[in-house]
Structure formats: structure tokens, C-alpha cells
C-alpha positions in Angstrom: -9.9 11.7 -6.1 -7.0 11.4 -3.6 -4.7 14.0 -3.7 -1.7 12.5 -1.0 -1.2 8.8 -0.6 -2.8 9.8 2.9 -5.8 10.9 1.4 -5.8 7.5 -0.5 -5.5 5.4 2.8 -8.2 7.3 4.8 -10.8 7.1 1.8 -10.6 3.7 1.6 -10.6 3.1 5.0 -13.7 5.4 4.6 -15.5 3.6 2.1 -14.7 0.1 3.9 -16.7 1.5 6.5 -19.1 3.2 4.5 -22.8 1.6 4.9 -23.0 3.0 1.8 -22.6 1.9 -2.0 -18.8 3.2 -2.7 -16.9 3.9 -6.0 -13.2 4.2 -5.2 -10.7 5.3 -7.3 -7.2 5.8 -6.0 -3.9 6.6 -8.1 -0.9 3.7 -8.2 1.6 6.7 -8.9 0.9 7.6 -4.8 2.2 4.6 -3.9 5.7 5.6 -4.7 5.1 8.5 -2.0 4.5 6.0 0.8 7.3 8.1 2.9 5.4 11.1 2.8 2.4 9.1 4.9 0.9 11.1 8.0 -1.0 9.4 10.9 -4.6 8.4 9.7 -7.7 10.7 10.3 -11.3 9.7 9.9 -12.7 11.1 6.5 -16.5 11.9 6.2 -17.8 10.9 2.4 -19.9 13.8 2.2 -18.7 16.3 -0.9 -16.2 18.4 0.4 -14.9 21.4 -0.9 -11.8 22.3 -2.4 -8.6 22.0 -0.8 -5.9 25.4 -0.5 -3.1 23.8 0.1 -0.8 26.5 -0.7 -2.0 30.4 -0.8 -0.9 33.1 -3.6 -1.4 35.8 -5.0 -0.2 36.0 -8.8 -1.1 32.2 -10.8 -3.6 30.0 -9.2 -3.3 26.0 -10.3 -6.4 23.6 -9.9 -5.4 19.7 -10.3 -7.2 16.4 -8.7 -5.4 13.5 -7.9 -1.7 12.4 -8.7 -1.5 16.2 -10.7 -1.8 17.8 -7.4 1.9 17.0 -6.7 2.8 18.3 -9.7 1.5 20.9 -9.6 2.9 21.9 -6.2 6.3 21.0 -7.4 5.7 23.8 -10.3 4.1 26.0 -7.8 8.0 26.1 -6.5 9.4 27.1 -9.5 8.1 30.5 -10.0 8.9 31.7 -6.8 12.4 31.5 -7.3 11.5 35.0 -9.4 9.4 36.4 -6.9 5.9 35.1 -8.6 3.4 33.6 -6.0 
């Protein structure tokens, strides 16, 4: 499940180029974040492990898709109080 606009684009391209059947699911909420697009990259559709976007010591937030962006925003809030 794509978590960023770049993930969404890159996974769609990899899905089209794949010789295997692919189920592609996107999230329209990511369409609004087009300004965050980075340079495209080649993506291997083999199972991938989780991505650690912001390491910390006090709290663990786990999300997929659009929720990842919401959790990144939420992670900023406690950092003002010294929570990592």
C-alpha cells in the first residue's frame, strides 16, 4: 500500500511493467500531495519489509497508506515535549 505520492507513482509503474498479475490499490488522499513528488525510482514488486521513516525511543507508530502521513504529523506533536 503506497504511503507517499512517490510510492504511489512508482508502484503503479512497476505494476504496469510487471509480467505477473498485480492488484494495485491507491489512495486518492495522496493525489492532493503532488507537490511532494520526488524523482522516480525502480521498484521491485517482491515483498518488502517495513520502512522506518523516523526512528525514536519512546513511542512506536505503525501505519500504512495515507495513515503513514497522518502518523508522521502526529509524531511531531510530542517532540515539543521531549518525547521521541
